[in-house]
C-alpha positions as CSV (number, residue, x, y, z in Angstrom):
1,X,127.3,119.7,128.7
2,X,124.0,119.9,126.8
3,X,124.0,121.4,123.3
4,X,121.7,124.4,123.4
5,X,122.4,125.8,119.9
6,X,120.6,125.0,116.7
7,X,121.7,124.5,113.1
8,X,120.6,128.1,112.3
9,X,122.4,129.7,115.4
10,X,125.5,127.8,114.6
11,X,125.6,129.0,110.6
12,X,125.0,132.8,111.8
13,X,127.8,132.6,114.5
14,X,130.1,131.1,111.9
15,X,129.3,133.8,109.2
16,X,129.7,136.7,111.9
17,X,133.0,135.1,112.9
18,X,134.2,135.1,109.2
19,X,133.2,138.7,108.8
20,X,134.9,139.8,111.9
21,X,137.9,138.4,111.0
22,X,138.1,139.3,107.6
23,X,137.6,143.0,108.6
24,X,140.2,142.7,111.0
25,X,142.6,141.0,108.7
26,X,142.2,143.3,105.8
27,X,142.8,146.4,107.9
28,X,139.4,147.5,107.6
29,X,139.7,148.0,111.4
30,X,142.6,148.7,113.6
31,X,143.9,148.8,117.0
32,X,141.9,147.7,120.1
33,X,138.7,147.3,117.7
34,X,140.4,144.6,115.5
35,X,141.7,142.9,118.8
36,X,137.8,142.9,119.8
37,X,136.6,141.7,116.5
38,X,139.2,138.5,116.7
39,X,138.3,137.9,120.1
40,X,134.5,137.8,119.4
41,X,135.2,136.0,116.0
42,X,137.0,133.1,118.0
43,X,134.5,132.8,120.7
44,X,131.7,132.6,118.0
45,X,133.5,130.3,116.1
46,X,134.4,128.0,119.3
47,X,130.8,127.9,120.3
48,X,129.7,127.2,117.1
49,X,131.8,124.2,117.0
50,X,130.8,122.8,120.1
51,X,127.0,123.8,119.9
52,X,126.9,125.3,123.3
53,X,126.6,128.9,124.5
54,X,127.3,129.5,128.2
55,X,125.4,132.6,128.1
56,X,122.5,130.8,127.1
57,X,121.7,129.2,130.4
58,X,121.1,132.1,132.8
59,X,118.4,133.1,130.2
60,X,117.0,129.7,129.6
61,X,117.7,130.1,126.0
62,X,117.8,127.0,123.6
63,X,117.9,127.4,119.8
64,X,117.9,123.2,119.4
65,X,114.8,121.8,117.9
66,X,112.4,120.6,120.5
67,X,112.2,116.4,120.1
């Protein structure tokens, strides 16, 4: 699995994941929206930790710095 996510992309995803999880946890959003927020937060956190986004492959996107 080749990394296709740069450090800026990783940081942005982690920040968004924290915000979405916090909004759900604090009860700002509830019900189905909260479940969607938690799911997106988990996916963003996992993809940022492994620095690989499977959705980037079909579009040929890579935010890694070129060597």
